C-alpha positions as CSV (number, residue, x, y, z in Angstrom):
1,M,12.0,-92.2,-49.4
2,K,8.6,-90.5,-49.1
3,R,10.4,-87.9,-46.8
4,T,12.6,-87.2,-49.8
5,Y,9.9,-87.0,-52.4
6,T,7.9,-84.3,-50.3
7,F,10.9,-82.1,-49.6
8,F,11.5,-82.2,-53.4
9,F,7.5,-81.6,-54.2
10,C,7.2,-78.6,-51.2
11,M,10.0,-76.9,-53.0
12,A,8.8,-77.6,-56.3
13,Y,6.1,-75.9,-55.6
14,L,7.4,-72.6,-53.5
15,S,10.0,-72.1,-56.8
16,F,7.0,-72.0,-58.7
17,S,4.8,-69.7,-56.2
18,V,8.2,-67.3,-56.0
19,S,8.9,-67.5,-60.1
20,A,5.2,-66.8,-61.5
21,Q,4.7,-63.8,-59.3
22,E,5.5,-60.9,-60.8
23,T,6.4,-57.6,-59.2
24,L,5.0,-53.7,-60.1
25,K,7.3,-51.0,-59.3
26,A,6.5,-46.7,-59.7
27,T,6.4,-43.5,-58.7
28,I,2.8,-41.6,-58.0
29,L,3.4,-37.8,-58.7
30,D,0.8,-34.8,-58.5
31,S,0.0,-33.6,-62.3
32,L,0.2,-30.5,-61.3
33,S,3.1,-29.6,-59.3
34,Q,4.9,-33.1,-60.1
35,K,6.1,-33.5,-56.5
36,P,5.8,-37.0,-55.2
37,V,2.6,-38.5,-53.4
38,P,2.9,-39.9,-50.3
39,F,1.4,-42.7,-48.5
40,A,-1.2,-43.1,-51.4
41,T,-2.9,-46.3,-50.7
42,I,-2.4,-48.7,-53.6
43,S,-5.4,-52.1,-53.4
44,T,-6.0,-54.4,-55.7
45,S,-9.9,-55.9,-56.3
46,N,-8.8,-58.3,-53.6
47,N,-8.4,-55.3,-51.1
48,F,-5.0,-56.1,-50.2
49,G,-2.4,-53.7,-51.2
50,V,0.8,-51.8,-50.4
51,I,1.1,-47.9,-49.3
52,S,3.5,-45.8,-51.5
53,N,6.4,-44.5,-48.9
54,E,7.0,-40.3,-48.8
55,N,8.8,-40.7,-52.3
56,G,5.9,-41.7,-53.7
57,E,7.2,-45.1,-54.5
58,F,5.9,-48.7,-54.4
59,Q,5.8,-52.6,-55.6
60,I,3.0,-54.8,-55.4
61,N,3.5,-58.4,-56.0
62,L,1.0,-60.2,-57.6
63,N,0.7,-63.6,-58.2
64,N,-1.3,-63.2,-61.4
65,K,-1.7,-59.5,-63.0
66,N,-4.8,-60.7,-65.3
67,D,-8.1,-59.7,-64.3
68,I,-6.5,-58.0,-61.4
69,S,-7.1,-54.0,-61.4
70,L,-5.4,-51.4,-59.1
71,T,-6.5,-48.8,-57.4
72,I,-4.7,-45.9,-56.5
73,Q,-6.3,-43.5,-53.5
74,C,-5.4,-41.1,-51.7
75,L,-6.4,-38.1,-50.2
76,G,-7.3,-35.4,-52.0
77,Y,-6.5,-36.6,-55.5
78,E,-9.3,-38.6,-57.8
79,N,-9.0,-42.5,-57.4
80,K,-7.0,-44.0,-60.0
81,S,-7.8,-47.6,-61.3
82,I,-5.1,-49.5,-63.6
83,S,-5.0,-52.8,-65.0
84,A,-2.3,-55.0,-64.2
85,S,-1.7,-57.3,-67.1
86,K,-1.1,-53.4,-69.5
87,F,0.8,-51.3,-66.0
88,K,3.7,-51.0,-68.2
89,D,4.9,-47.3,-67.3
90,S,7.3,-46.7,-64.2
91,L,5.0,-43.2,-63.4
92,I,1.7,-42.6,-62.2
93,I,0.2,-39.5,-62.4
94,L,-2.7,-38.1,-60.0
95,R,-5.0,-35.7,-60.4
96,P,-5.9,-33.1,-57.7
97,K,-10.0,-33.4,-56.8
98,S,-12.0,-30.5,-56.8
99,I,-14.7,-29.8,-54.6
100,E,-17.4,-27.5,-55.2
101,L,-18.8,-26.0,-52.2
102,D,-22.0,-26.7,-53.2
103,E,-21.8,-30.4,-53.2
104,I,-20.8,-30.4,-49.7
105,L,-22.8,-31.4,-46.4
106,V,-26.5,-31.2,-47.9
107,S,-28.5,-32.2,-45.5
108,N,-26.0,-31.7,-42.5
109,K,-25.4,-28.8,-40.5
110,H,-22.4,-26.6,-40.9
111,Y,-20.3,-27.5,-37.9
112,T,-17.2,-24.6,-36.8
113,A,-14.3,-26.1,-36.2
114,E,-14.6,-26.6,-32.4
115,E,-18.0,-28.4,-32.7
116,I,-16.3,-30.9,-35.6
117,I,-13.5,-31.8,-32.3
118,E,-16.1,-31.9,-30.3
119,K,-18.0,-34.7,-32.5
120,V,-14.8,-36.2,-32.8
121,K,-14.8,-37.0,-28.8
122,E,-18.3,-38.4,-28.8
123,N,-17.7,-40.9,-31.2
124,L,-14.4,-42.3,-30.6
125,L,-15.1,-45.4,-28.3
126,Q,-17.4,-46.5,-31.8
127,N,-15.4,-45.5,-34.4
128,Y,-12.2,-47.0,-33.2
129,S,-12.3,-51.2,-33.1
130,T,-12.1,-52.6,-29.8
131,E,-11.8,-56.5,-30.7
132,V,-9.6,-59.1,-31.0
133,T,-7.8,-58.8,-34.3
134,K,-5.1,-60.9,-36.1
135,S,-3.2,-57.8,-38.6
136,T,-0.3,-58.6,-41.2
137,L,2.1,-55.9,-41.4
138,F,5.3,-54.4,-42.2
139,S,7.5,-52.3,-39.9
140,R,11.5,-50.7,-40.3
141,T,12.8,-48.6,-37.7
142,S,15.8,-46.8,-38.3
143,F,18.2,-45.5,-35.2
144,N,21.3,-43.0,-36.6
145,T,23.3,-41.5,-33.7
146,K,25.8,-39.1,-34.3
147,M,28.4,-38.2,-31.1
148,Q,28.3,-34.2,-31.9
149,K,31.4,-33.9,-28.5
150,Q,33.3,-36.3,-27.0
151,V,36.1,-35.4,-25.1
152,I,38.9,-36.5,-22.2
153,D,41.2,-34.9,-20.2
154,I,43.5,-36.5,-19.1
155,E,44.8,-34.8,-15.6
156,K,46.4,-37.6,-13.5
157,S,47.4,-41.1,-14.5
158,S,49.7,-43.3,-12.5
159,I,49.4,-45.8,-14.8
160,P,52.0,-44.7,-18.3
161,E,49.8,-46.2,-20.9
162,L,46.8,-44.5,-20.1
163,N,48.1,-41.6,-20.9
164,Q,46.6,-38.6,-23.4
165,A,47.8,-39.8,-26.3
166,F,46.1,-43.5,-26.0
167,I,42.6,-41.7,-25.4
168,D,43.3,-39.0,-28.2
169,S,43.7,-42.2,-30.2
170,V,40.8,-44.2,-28.7
171,I,38.9,-41.5,-29.3
172,H,39.7,-40.7,-32.8
173,S,39.1,-44.9,-33.4
174,L,35.6,-45.3,-32.2
175,P,32.9,-44.1,-34.9
176,K,31.2,-40.3,-35.1
177,S,27.9,-41.7,-36.3
178,N,26.5,-45.3,-36.7
179,D,23.3,-46.4,-38.7
180,Y,20.9,-49.6,-37.8
181,H,17.7,-50.7,-39.5
182,I,15.5,-52.9,-38.2
183,E,12.8,-54.5,-40.8
184,L,10.7,-56.9,-40.0
185,L,6.7,-58.6,-41.2
186,A,4.7,-59.7,-38.8
187,N,1.4,-61.0,-37.5
188,L,0.1,-58.9,-34.5
189,Y,-2.5,-60.5,-32.3
190,T,-4.7,-58.0,-30.5
191,N,-7.2,-58.4,-27.3
192,N,-7.8,-55.0,-26.6
193,T,-9.8,-55.7,-23.5
194,S,-7.0,-57.0,-21.7
195,H,-3.8,-54.5,-23.4
196,S,-2.1,-57.3,-24.7
197,E,-0.6,-58.2,-27.8
198,K,1.5,-61.5,-29.2
199,L,3.6,-61.2,-32.2
200,D,3.7,-64.2,-35.0
201,V,7.5,-63.1,-36.9
202,I,7.7,-64.3,-40.2
203,K,10.7,-62.8,-41.6
204,A,12.9,-59.9,-40.2
205,S,16.5,-58.5,-40.9
206,K,18.6,-56.5,-39.3
207,L,21.0,-53.6,-41.2
208,Y,23.8,-51.7,-39.6
209,N,28.0,-52.6,-39.3
210,K,29.3,-55.0,-37.5
211,D,32.5,-53.2,-37.5
212,T,31.4,-50.4,-34.8
213,E,31.1,-53.8,-32.6
214,I,34.8,-54.7,-33.6
215,N,36.2,-51.7,-33.0
216,L,34.5,-50.9,-29.3
217,K,35.5,-54.6,-28.7
218,S,39.7,-53.9,-29.7
219,F,39.4,-50.9,-27.7
220,E,37.8,-53.2,-24.6
221,T,40.5,-55.5,-24.8
222,K,43.7,-53.0,-25.1
223,L,42.4,-51.5,-21.6
224,R,41.6,-55.0,-20.3
225,D,45.4,-55.5,-21.0
226,I,46.3,-52.5,-19.7
227,A,44.8,-53.4,-16.4
228,Q,45.7,-56.6,-16.3
229,K,49.3,-55.3,-16.3
230,H,48.8,-53.0,-13.8
231,I,46.2,-53.5,-11.4
232,K,46.0,-56.5,-8.5
233,R,43.3,-59.1,-8.2
234,D,41.8,-58.4,-5.0
235,S,41.9,-54.8,-5.4
236,Y,38.6,-52.8,-5.1
237,L,37.9,-49.5,-7.6
238,K,36.5,-46.8,-6.0
239,I,35.0,-44.1,-8.8
240,K,34.2,-40.6,-8.3
241,S,32.0,-37.9,-9.7
242,G,32.1,-34.7,-8.5
243,W,29.8,-35.5,-5.7
244,F,29.0,-38.9,-6.1
245,G,31.0,-42.3,-5.2
246,T,31.0,-45.5,-5.5
247,K,32.9,-49.2,-4.7
248,E,33.2,-51.2,-7.5
249,S,34.7,-54.7,-6.9
250,I,36.2,-56.3,-9.7
251,D,35.0,-59.5,-11.6
252,S,37.8,-62.3,-11.5
253,S,36.7,-62.9,-15.3
254,F,38.1,-59.6,-16.2
255,F,42.0,-61.0,-15.5
256,E,40.9,-64.9,-17.5
257,T,42.6,-65.3,-20.9
258,E,40.8,-66.0,-24.5
259,E,42.1,-69.5,-23.9
260,A,40.1,-69.6,-20.2
261,K,37.4,-67.8,-21.5
262,Q,36.4,-71.0,-24.0
263,S,35.6,-73.6,-21.1
264,K,32.1,-74.8,-21.6
265,S,30.5,-73.0,-18.4
266,L,31.0,-70.1,-20.6
267,L,30.1,-71.3,-23.8
268,D,26.9,-72.1,-22.2
269,E,26.8,-68.8,-21.0
270,Q,27.4,-67.2,-24.5
271,E,24.5,-69.5,-25.6
272,T,22.2,-68.4,-22.9
273,D,23.0,-64.4,-24.1
274,E,22.3,-65.7,-27.5
275,N,18.6,-66.7,-26.5
276,T,18.4,-63.4,-24.3
277,R,19.3,-61.4,-27.0
278,K,16.4,-63.5,-29.5
279,E,14.0,-62.7,-27.0
280,L,14.8,-59.5,-26.5
281,F,14.7,-58.7,-30.3
282,L,11.2,-59.6,-30.2
283,M,9.7,-58.1,-27.1
284,S,11.7,-55.0,-27.7
285,N,10.3,-54.7,-31.4
286,K,6.0,-55.9,-30.3
287,Q,6.6,-53.4,-27.8
288,A,8.0,-50.1,-30.2
289,I,4.5,-51.9,-32.6
290,S,2.3,-51.6,-29.5
291,N,3.6,-47.9,-28.6
292,L,3.0,-46.8,-32.2
293,I,-0.4,-48.0,-32.9
294,N,-1.9,-47.5,-29.1
295,E,-0.5,-44.1,-28.2
296,S,-2.0,-42.4,-30.7
297,F,-4.6,-39.5,-30.0
298,I,-7.4,-41.9,-29.1
299,S,-5.7,-43.0,-25.9
300,E,-6.7,-40.4,-22.9
301,K,-3.1,-41.3,-21.7
302,S,-1.0,-40.4,-25.2
303,D,0.7,-36.7,-25.4
304,L,-0.6,-36.7,-28.7
305,N,-3.7,-34.8,-26.8
306,F,-4.6,-32.6,-29.1
307,I,-8.4,-34.9,-29.9
308,H,-8.6,-34.9,-25.2
309,K,-7.3,-32.0,-24.3
310,S,-9.2,-29.1,-27.4
311,N,-9.0,-26.4,-24.2
312,K,-5.3,-26.3,-25.0
313,Y,-5.8,-25.7,-28.9
314,E,-7.2,-23.3,-31.4
315,Y,-8.6,-25.0,-34.4
316,Q,-9.6,-23.9,-37.7
317,L,-11.6,-25.3,-40.6
318,L,-9.1,-25.5,-43.3
319,D,-11.1,-27.0,-46.4
320,Y,-13.0,-30.3,-47.4
321,A,-11.4,-33.2,-49.4
322,F,-12.1,-36.1,-50.7
323,L,-10.9,-39.8,-49.8
324,N,-12.1,-42.1,-51.2
325,D,-15.8,-41.3,-51.7
326,D,-16.2,-39.6,-48.6
327,F,-15.9,-36.1,-47.5
328,V,-13.3,-35.1,-45.7
329,Y,-12.8,-32.0,-43.1
330,K,-10.0,-30.6,-43.1
331,V,-8.7,-29.5,-39.1
332,S,-5.9,-26.8,-38.4
333,F,-4.0,-27.1,-34.6
334,T,-2.1,-25.0,-33.1
335,P,-1.1,-24.6,-29.6
336,K,-3.3,-22.1,-27.4
337,R,-1.6,-22.4,-23.9
338,S,1.0,-24.5,-23.3
339,A,0.7,-27.7,-25.7
340,D,3.5,-29.2,-27.7
341,Y,1.6,-29.5,-31.3
342,Q,0.7,-28.4,-34.6
343,G,-1.0,-30.0,-37.4
344,I,-4.1,-30.9,-40.1
345,L,-6.5,-33.2,-39.1
346,Y,-8.8,-35.2,-41.6
347,I,-11.9,-35.9,-40.4
348,N,-14.9,-38.2,-42.3
349,T,-17.9,-35.2,-42.5
350,D,-20.5,-38.2,-41.8
351,D,-19.3,-40.2,-38.9
352,F,-16.3,-37.9,-37.1
353,A,-13.4,-40.7,-37.6
354,V,-10.2,-39.0,-38.0
355,V,-8.8,-40.7,-40.9
356,R,-5.6,-38.7,-41.2
357,V,-3.5,-37.1,-38.8
358,D,-0.6,-35.4,-39.5
359,Y,1.4,-33.7,-36.5
360,R,5.2,-31.8,-35.1
361,N,5.9,-30.9,-31.8
362,V,6.6,-26.8,-31.7
363,K,8.9,-27.0,-28.9
364,D,10.6,-29.3,-26.8
365,L,8.9,-31.8,-25.3
366,R,11.5,-33.0,-22.2
367,S,14.5,-31.2,-20.6
368,F,16.9,-31.0,-18.3
369,S,20.2,-29.9,-16.9
370,L,21.5,-30.5,-13.5
371,L,24.8,-31.1,-12.2
372,G,26.4,-31.4,-15.6
373,F,24.1,-33.7,-16.8
374,S,21.5,-33.1,-19.7
375,F,18.4,-34.4,-21.4
376,K,16.2,-32.8,-24.8
377,A,14.0,-34.6,-26.7
378,F,13.9,-31.7,-29.4
379,Q,12.1,-33.6,-32.3
380,K,8.4,-35.7,-31.9
381,E,6.6,-35.8,-35.5
382,G,4.4,-38.2,-38.0
383,T,1.6,-39.2,-39.5
384,L,-1.2,-41.4,-38.5
385,I,-3.9,-42.9,-41.5
386,Y,-6.9,-45.7,-40.6
387,G,-9.3,-47.4,-42.4
388,K,-12.7,-48.5,-42.3
389,N,-13.0,-52.2,-41.8
390,E,-16.4,-54.3,-42.7
391,D,-18.2,-53.7,-39.5
392,R,-17.4,-49.4,-39.8
393,S,-15.1,-49.5,-37.3
394,Y,-12.0,-47.8,-38.0
395,S,-8.3,-49.6,-37.6
396,L,-4.4,-48.2,-38.3
397,R,-3.5,-48.6,-41.6
398,F,0.2,-46.6,-41.8
399,A,2.0,-44.7,-38.9
400,E,5.4,-43.3,-39.2
401,N,6.8,-41.5,-36.4
402,T,9.7,-39.4,-35.9
403,Q,12.2,-38.6,-32.6
404,G,15.3,-36.8,-31.7
405,S,16.9,-36.4,-29.0
406,N,20.0,-35.3,-27.4
407,I,22.3,-36.1,-24.4
408,G,24.8,-35.1,-22.7
409,I,27.4,-35.7,-20.1
410,K,30.4,-32.8,-18.7
411,R,31.7,-34.0,-15.2
412,P,35.2,-34.9,-13.4
413,L,35.8,-38.5,-13.6
414,K,38.2,-40.1,-10.6
415,I,39.3,-43.9,-10.5
416,V,41.4,-44.7,-7.6
417,E,42.5,-48.6,-7.5
418,K,42.6,-49.8,-3.6
419,N,44.2,-52.7,-2.3
420,K,43.4,-53.5,1.3
421,N,45.9,-56.6,1.2
422,T,49.4,-54.5,0.4
423,Q,51.7,-53.1,3.1
424,G,51.3,-49.6,3.4
425,R,49.3,-47.2,2.1
426,R,45.4,-48.8,0.2
427,K,46.0,-46.5,-2.9
428,Q,47.5,-48.5,-5.6
429,N,46.7,-46.6,-9.0
430,E,44.9,-43.2,-10.0
431,L,43.3,-41.6,-12.6
432,V,41.9,-38.2,-12.6
433,S,40.0,-36.7,-15.7
434,D,37.3,-34.8,-17.2
435,I,34.7,-36.3,-19.5
436,H,32.4,-34.2,-21.8
437,F,30.9,-36.0,-24.7
438,I,27.0,-35.0,-26.5
439,L,25.3,-38.0,-28.2
440,S,22.2,-37.2,-31.0
441,S,20.1,-39.8,-31.2
442,F,17.3,-39.9,-34.0
443,S,14.9,-42.8,-34.7
444,K,12.3,-43.4,-37.5
445,Q,9.6,-46.0,-37.6
446,V,7.1,-46.6,-39.6
447,L,4.3,-48.9,-39.8
448,V,2.4,-50.5,-42.9
449,V,-0.9,-53.0,-41.8
450,F,-1.8,-54.6,-45.0
451,E,-5.2,-56.3,-43.2
452,T,-6.8,-56.5,-40.2
453,D,-8.8,-59.6,-39.6
454,M,-11.4,-60.2,-36.1
455,I,-10.2,-62.9,-34.6
456,S,-11.4,-65.1,-31.6
457,E,-10.8,-64.9,-27.8
458,S,-10.2,-68.6,-28.2
459,E,-7.7,-68.3,-31.4
460,F,-5.4,-65.4,-29.5
461,N,-5.4,-67.2,-26.1
462,N,-3.8,-70.4,-27.8
463,F,-1.5,-68.6,-30.5
464,K,1.9,-69.3,-28.9
465,E,5.5,-66.9,-29.2
466,N,8.4,-67.9,-30.8
467,P,10.7,-66.4,-28.4
468,R,14.0,-68.2,-30.9
469,I,13.3,-65.5,-33.2
470,K,17.2,-64.3,-34.7
471,P,16.9,-61.7,-38.1
472,T,19.3,-62.2,-40.7
473,Y,21.9,-59.5,-40.1
474,L,22.4,-57.5,-43.9
475,P,25.8,-56.1,-44.4
476,K,24.8,-53.5,-46.7
477,Y,20.9,-53.1,-48.4
478,D,19.5,-56.5,-50.5
479,P,16.8,-55.6,-52.6
480,N,15.9,-59.2,-53.2
481,F,15.5,-60.0,-49.8
482,W,11.9,-59.0,-49.4
483,A,11.5,-60.3,-52.9
484,G,8.4,-62.2,-53.1
485,Y,7.1,-60.3,-50.0
486,N,4.8,-56.8,-50.4
487,V,6.8,-54.7,-47.7
488,I,6.8,-50.5,-48.2
489,E,9.6,-49.0,-50.1
490,P,12.7,-48.1,-48.1
491,N,14.3,-45.1,-48.6
492,Q,17.4,-43.7,-50.6
493,A,19.2,-43.5,-47.0
494,I,18.9,-47.4,-46.4
495,K,19.4,-47.9,-50.4
496,D,22.4,-46.2,-50.2
497,F,23.8,-48.0,-47.2
498,K,27.0,-50.8,-46.8
499,I,29.9,-50.8,-45.2
500,M,32.7,-49.0,-46.1
501,E,35.9,-50.9,-47.2
């Protein structure tokens, strides 16, 4: 009985907490151009807040609007404070902040762009946090793949069902593009001394079209039916593509019926696979977040080398700007020799910390083509924004990274079934074809760090990850899924995502 009362008390409390929360939504615009202002920080008097997305949109959840003031800050704009209780308009206008040159660096030396970059390098270690930390963050990763070319020409087939018409119908039924979105709210525990991270997932979702899996499963079933009809159980396959060849035995489970596959051992195997998928979800997302945070210009190993390899770049001091109450240098960088990137650095004039960088590649980052296989990484661009902590060090507040690549294969393919246990010749069946595929792949990562706290090493060591986290599947965008949580507003592509009936 006691547990029942406790349960109902908890449910009542949670219901009251959610209903007591109020959600404020708005779009931030430039007062002169009327264009959206992306990546503006919207914070409360308790230093808790969110960041506007690329379209200047944001939403923030507040437990109580009374006596709470929202402060909107963005590089190059005047700060704006709005009382949450009087918040009504869905548009917020920010005015660009003009700077008089005689305001700047009254007591400091006027540095050249190259001298500023050297100062940045000198102060990297002391400017960026190296403590053990716990960060509350929201991550959104979007994947998009497009099949630019998919051709299979059947030159010879000893199996009547495996003809050109069947292959063409299969290719036609497969999706030409696929979208996949992962969102998660989590706490990230980081030990920079041991270079290790732990992820505590609070809530997560996967937004994609399950029909894609069904189509592939149907294709697999058709091939299995054809193979079971024509291929012997004790055969093996010789697979050859040009000079390359391999010998593959045929898994006995390939010939099992669906009823046989529901045996206890196979059901146990499916359960193991499900647990493995859960562990992979945690590991892969932790690695993706870690890479986004650690593979920045701060690391000497990063390919974002416009600080550490300054001899490869040309720098120009373009202007000065305001960020909160601080002056920042606005410095452009462009490749001098074989460097890959160009962009803009925003550098604090006082401690020479890079508080923001916008970058994009100017040439292919990687490219090769050999024996019919090709790969090209043609796009990498993004934004990194850092904020000052209480100990005056800096840590990541926002990151956005977009990457694009092409993968191609244009090869002959020959598959021969052979059997040593039959009289006469070993060759039983043969399929000869030419294949030509080109796949374009795009990914976009967005990371918002809401708050970062210093913790002890023992607290880091004592935290244990839960590898059994399972994200919620969403067939279409659901604006209520993150109700009550502060996240970054999705872009229009995610809002419009739904499975076509």
